[in-house]
N, C-alpha and C positions, 0 to 999 in steps of 0.2 A: 505493500500500499505506497501510496505516496505521505512522503512527511506532511504534517503542517504545520505551515511557518509559523511561526513566532512573533505573537504580539506584538504591535510597536506604533509610534506616532504615525501620523499620519501622514504622506511622501513628503506634502508641503513643509510642515513642522518640523520633521525631521533633512531635508535638504537646507532649509534656511530659516530654521530656530522658530521662536512663538511667533506669533503675530501681532500686528498693529493692533488689533483688538484686544488681542488675550492685557497684552503692556496695559492698554489703554484702561480695558476693567480695572486690573488690579493697581496702578494708580491711584482711580480714583478708588476705592476699595479701602486703602490705606489713608487718604486724604479725610475717609467719613469719618472712617477710626482715632483719625485724632483730632478733627472738631468733635467729636465726640468725650473723646478725654480731655479737651480742652473746655468743652462746656462741663465738665463734672470736676474738674477741678476748680474751677470759677466756684457754680456751688457752692461747693465744698467749703471753698473760704470763705465766705459770702455769710454763709451760716454760720460759721465759727467764730467769723470775725462778731460777728449780731450777737450771738452767746452770752459773753463779760456781762454788756448795758441788760439785755433781760433776765439774768440773773441777780445782777444785784439791783435794781428793782422791782424783781416780783419775786424773789426769794431771802436775798438776804440778809431782811431783817429779821423773820422768822430759825433760817437755817445757814446763819455765813459760815462755818465750819463748811459746809455739805457744799453751798455754791461756789465757793474759792476753790474745793477739790473739785468741782464739774470741770469750775473753768481752766482749771491745770492741766485732767483729764484729758478732755476733748482736744485743746491747743496741743500737747505732745503727741494723740493719734494722728486728728491730721498734718501736724507739719512731716513726722515721719513718711505719711504716706504721700506728700508732696515730693522731699525731698529725692524718694526713693525712684520716685514717678516721672514728674515734671523740673528737676534738678532747682538748683541753686536759687535761682530768681523768684519762683512764685514761693516758696520755702521764706524767702525774704521778705516780699511783698506781704506774709502773711502774719508774721513777726510782728511788724509795723504797724498792722490794722491793729493784733491785738490789743499792742499794750495802747495806739488811741484809744480803743473800744473800752479798757477800762481804764481809762481818765476820765471819758465823759458817763462811764458808767457810776462810779466813784460819784463823782462833783454833782450827778442827777441823784444819787442814794442823798449824801451826806446836805445837800441840799434843798431838795423839797421833798423825796419819798420818808427819811423820818423823819422833820419835824411836819410833815403829815399826816405820818401816821401816830406820832407823841400827841398830837394834839385832839387823835378820837379818843384813844385810848385814854390817855390821864384827865384828871378832875383841873377843874379853874377853884384857885380861891378865893374871896372874894371878902373884903377886910383887914384886908392884911394888916398890921402893923411892921414900919421897917423897921426895928428896934428888938423884932422878936427872935430866933433863931434860925437861920436859917434849912435848916432842918426838920421844922414844922411846914415847908412845902415839896415833900418827898413827896415823890410822882403824883406833881401837878406840873403844866405846860402854860397856864394862863395865870399871872399873877391880878389882883383890883386893889392898891392900896386907897390907908384912912386920909382923906383931906386935909390932916397935919401930915402928908410923907409930902417933903418937896426933894427935886434935884439939886445939892447940892454946886452949883455954876462953884463956886472959889475954891472948888477941890478936883475942877475937871482936868484933865492929864489927855493929852494926844503924843502916839507914842507911833515911829517909825522910825523902823531897822531894816535889816538882807531880808529877814524872814516875810514880812510886808510886801514886801514889792513896792511897788510906790502909793498905799494905801495908808491911810493915820488910823491908828485905833483908836478912837474915844471910849473914854469911860469918866466915870461922876457918879462918885456915891448915893445913893438914895435916903435921906432921913428924917426920921422925927420931929418935927416940932416941939409937940404939944409940949405944954410944960411939964420937967422932972422925967417925963417919957427916956431922954437917956445921955446916962450917968455920962461923967466926962470918963477917958479912953476906952469909951462901951463899943466893938468892933463893930465894920460898915458891913452889915452880910448883905446889901442888898446895892448893886452899881446896876444905872442903865449905859446901854453900851453904845455905839453904832462904826458908821465908816465915813471917816472926810467929812464931819459936822460939829468937831471945834478946833482950836487954835492950841499949839503946842503946854501952855497952861491959861484953863478958862474957857469959856464962850462956847459954854457946852448948848449945841440947836439940833441936836440927832432930836430926826424927828418930832415927838412932841415933847421935847428937851427944854425949849422956850418956854412953857406953859407954868403958872407958879403949882398947883399944884403935882406930883408924879403922877398920878394917874394909874398907870398898869401895864400891862400889857405880855408877850410870846415871852419864855425864857427860852434863851438859848441851850438848844441839849446840848450834853457834854459825851460825846463819845466815849463808850469805855473799852470798843474790841480792836484787838490788835494790831487789824486792817489800818485805825485811824490813826496810830500810834506812828506805826513804823512808816508808810506810805502814803495814804487815803488823806491825810491833812494836808498835803501838796497841789490837791490836786480839787480843794472844796474851794467854793465860792468865800470870800474873803470873811460876809458875815455869819458864816457857820466857825469861825476858826476859833473852836472857844478859850484853844490854847493860848493866843495871843491876845484877847480879850484880856485871857488870866494875868498874865505876866505885863498885861498895861495895867489891872490892879496892882499888882505888888512894886510895880514903881510908882502908881502914882500914891499909892501906903507909904513910901518911901519916898518918896519926894515934899510930902506933906505933913507927914508924923499921924497918920490918922491909920489907925491897926483895919485892919481887914479881916472877915472870919473867913474862917478854917477853910470853907469849902463855901463860897461863898454865890448867893445867886444872881447873873445874870441875865435882865431884861431889855428887850429892844422893845420902847415904849412905843405902845401900839391901843388906839379909842374903841379899834374894831371888838364887836365878841367876837367867841373861837368859831362860832360857825360862818361866819363870816371873812375871818383866816382861812380857815380851810376852802373854801368856795375861790375865795381869790386868787 
């Protein structure tokens, strides 16, 4: 019997190599796959960069350790994948984007989310005496002073240091002027604060600070989390820099010889109700 010829490529392919149509098809396939890979990389980068902002705004208040842990894990996983499949440039872009997203997320959290949470969850204290211990206002977000309480403009102090940038951090003690209410040498437990609204000495005009009575207002939150102490404080709005306001209070205490309380309460003077502060 005649031997069956071995199978092989068509004569034209065997003689002349791959046809033009097969080369074109292979090129188009590679192009499509590269585009798909690029779109996937772009999508994963976008979602990863959005994750810090979302976690800081939605989860950090209740689950701070978990939120930070998730941000780190998501970043490392996507960074490793991008570096392996797309090279150094996308990985570098992702790193820069994450740094910026974390900065924006921290600013949103300490500047807006934390104060709104505290206004919702904590109480409003009415008819507080400026000479009572600051500890009496534990778990308060808004305080209203008696009509005998005033901001002592003569002991206002404006602090401008390297950490404060171009801003002046203004503080002035809130005193109770009722007869015999404040013994000599008693500490100033409450301080009115503001940004760029006073002179180096005196001339305190922050918010309602120029009026005769102190009135009251929103208590500046004192963040206790480690992230704020390490890096968060450098990204927050000036109005939320509790640490710098405290430095200004200590400086004013030293300059004027008025003792400050161990943990004085910092107040942004504001006539609005707590409900108006929340919705504004």
